[in-house]
C-alpha positions in Angstrom: -28.3 -15.1 8.5 -28.4 -18.4 6.5 -25.0 -20.1 6.9 -23.6 -22.2 4.1 -21.4 -25.3 4.3 -19.8 -24.5 1.0 -16.4 -22.8 1.1 -17.2 -19.6 -0.6 -15.2 -16.4 -0.9 -16.4 -13.0 -2.0 -13.5 -11.0 -3.5 -13.7 -7.4 -4.8 -11.0 -5.9 -7.0 -11.4 -2.5 -8.5 -8.6 -2.1 -11.0 -6.1 -4.0 -13.2 -3.4 -4.4 -10.5 -6.0 -5.8 -8.1 -7.1 -8.2 -10.8 -3.5 -9.6 -11.0 -3.3 -10.0 -7.3 -6.8 -11.5 -7.0 -6.1 -14.0 -9.8 -3.0 -15.2 -8.0 -4.8 -15.4 -4.7 -7.6 -17.4 -6.2 -5.1 -19.8 -7.8 -3.5 -20.4 -4.4 -6.8 -20.8 -2.6 -7.9 -23.3 -5.2 -4.8 -25.4 -4.6 -5.6 -25.5 -0.9 -9.4 -25.8 -1.3 -10.3 -27.3 -4.8 -14.0 -27.1 -4.1 -14.1 -23.5 -3.1 -16.4 -21.1 -4.9 -15.4 -17.5 -5.8 -17.8 -14.6 -6.4 -17.7 -10.8 -6.2 -16.1 -8.3 -8.6 -13.0 -8.9 -10.6 -11.4 -8.6 -14.0 -10.6 -11.1 -16.8 -7.7 -12.7 -14.9 -9.8 -13.4 -11.8 -12.7 -14.6 -14.0 -10.3 -17.0 -15.8 -9.5 -18.5 -12.4 -13.2 -19.1 -11.8 -14.5 -15.9 -10.2 -18.2 -15.2 -10.9 -18.1 -11.4 -11.2 -21.4 -9.7 -10.3 -20.6 -6.5 -12.3 -17.8 -5.6 -14.7 -14.7 -4.5 -12.8 -14.4 -1.3 -14.7 -17.5 0.0 -13.0 -15.4 0.5 -9.9 -12.4 2.0 -11.8 -12.9 5.7 -11.3 -10.3 8.5 -11.0 -10.6 11.9 -9.5 -13.3 13.6 -7.4 -15.4 14.6 -10.4 -15.7 11.1 -11.9 -16.4 9.6 -8.4 -19.2 12.1 -7.8 -20.7 11.5 -11.2 -21.0 7.8 -10.5 -21.4 7.9 -6.7 -25.0 6.6 -6.9 -23.9 3.6 -9.0 -21.0 2.8 -6.7 -23.1 3.0 -3.6 -25.6 0.8 -5.3 -23.0 -1.9 -6.1 -21.7 -1.8 -2.6 -25.2 -2.2 -1.1 -25.9 -5.1 -3.5 -22.7 -6.9 -2.3 -23.6 -6.2 1.3 -27.1 -7.6 1.0 -25.8 -10.6 -1.0 -23.3 -11.4 1.8 -26.0 -11.1 4.5 -28.3 -13.4 2.6 -25.7 -16.0 1.9 -22.7 -15.4 4.2 -19.4 -16.3 2.6 -16.5 -18.1 4.3 -14.7 -14.7 4.1 -15.0 -11.4 2.3 -11.6 -10.4 0.7 -11.2 -6.8 -0.4 -8.3 -6.4 -2.8 -6.8 -2.9 -2.6 -9.4 -0.1 -3.5 -9.8 0.7 0.2 -12.2 3.6 -0.4 -14.7 1.1 -1.7 -13.8 -2.0 0.2 -13.1 -0.8 3.7 -16.6 0.6 4.4 -18.1 -2.6 3.1 -15.8 -4.8 5.1 -16.6 -2.8 8.3 -20.3 -3.5 7.9 -19.8 -7.1 7.1 -17.5 -7.5 10.1 -20.1 -6.0 12.3 -22.5 -8.6 10.9 -20.2 -11.4 12.0 -18.7 -12.2 8.5 -14.9 -12.7 8.5 -13.1 -9.9 6.5 -9.7 -9.8 4.9 -8.0 -7.0 3.1 -5.3 -7.7 0.6 -2.7 -4.9 0.1 -2.1 -2.6 3.1 -3.1 1.1 2.6 0.0 3.3 3.2 -0.8 4.0 6.8 2.9 3.8 7.6 3.5 6.8 5.3 0.5 9.1 5.7 -3.0 9.4 7.1 -1.9 7.1 10.0 -5.2 7.6 11.8 -6.8 5.3 9.2 -5.3 2.4 11.2 -8.2 2.7 13.7 -10.8 2.3 10.9 -8.9 -0.6 9.5 -9.0 -2.3 12.9 -12.8 -1.9 13.0 -13.0 -3.2 9.4 -10.8 -6.2 8.9 -10.0 -9.4 10.8 -6.8 -10.0 8.8 -4.5 -7.8 6.7 -2.5 -9.3 3.9 0.5 -7.1 3.4 3.0 -7.1 0.5 6.1 -5.9 2.3 7.7 -6.8 5.7 8.2 -3.2 6.7 4.4 -2.8 6.8 3.9 -5.2 9.7 5.0 -3.2 12.8 2.2 -0.7 12.7 -0.4 -3.5 12.6 1.4 -5.3 15.4 1.4 -2.1 17.4 -2.4 -1.9 17.1 -3.1 -5.6 17.6 -4.4 -6.2 14.1 -3.7 -9.7 12.7 -1.4 -9.3 9.7 0.6 -11.6 7.4 3.2 -10.6 4.9 2.4 -12.6 1.7 4.9 -10.9 -0.6 4.3 -9.3 -4.0 3.3 -11.5 -6.9 5.9 -9.7 -9.1 8.6 -11.4 -7.0 7.7 -14.6 -8.8 8.1 -13.0 -12.2 11.2 -10.8 -11.9 14.6 -12.4 -11.5 16.4 -11.7 -8.2 19.4 -10.4 -10.2 18.9 -8.4 -13.4 21.0 -8.9 -16.5 21.8 -5.3 -17.2 23.5 -6.0 -20.6 20.5 -8.0 -21.9 18.0 -5.4 -20.6 19.9 -2.5 -22.2 20.0 -4.4 -25.5 16.3 -5.2 -25.4 15.5 -1.6 -24.8 17.9 -0.3 -27.4 20.1 1.4 -24.8 23.4 -0.2 -25.5 25.1 3.1 -26.2 23.9 4.9 -23.1 26.0 5.0 -20.0 24.8 5.5 -16.4 21.3 5.4 -14.9 18.2 5.5 -17.1 15.2 7.6 -16.2 11.8 6.8 -17.8 8.3 8.3 -17.4 5.6 5.8 -18.1 1.9 6.3 -18.7 -0.4 3.7 -17.1 -3.3 3.6 -19.6 -5.8 1.8 -17.4 -5.8 4.6 -14.8 -4.6 7.5 -17.0 -2.0 8.6 -14.5 1.7 9.2 -14.7 4.1 6.8 -13.1 7.8 7.5 -12.6 10.1 4.5 -13.0 13.7 5.0 -11.9 15.8 2.1 -12.9 19.6 1.6 -12.6 20.6 -0.7 -15.5 
């Protein structure tokens, strides 16, 4: 492997939420390391922060078994391209942002090749499919978790982990103004809890939002 003296990160995000997290992460890394270079796969927000995206992020945005199978060859080709690129020019670290089904296998191979690997957003191993923790241990050198309650399972398995918090914490006030929120939503005359079902267009899936205003 040809090592480089340039601080260079390869980041991979596969959806809009990952693009938000990735852009925030790049901004913080740039503040610490102004000369750092960022490559990989990301959306417009990460690109605006200086990421050189090898392919459009939407090529990784697939939903459901049928869509995945229909584009499996392309997805495997993209992952192989990233792997070969990292071997030829090893980055300071590979950072997978969510999308564990795509990023974890790549991270595992890169870790085996001696390239430091980081995963940003812990898979829900604390809730289900807990055996994935063993694959995570083989794949990542550092887990960046969003919430403090995610840390114990990583400590239990001796996996380095840091709680970095959620980027929305910087955008949402600690205490909500219920009166202002109801007025903005046209709900002044409604008493009690409000239940809304929202559609996330970028993933075409239903999300349930339960909010007490």
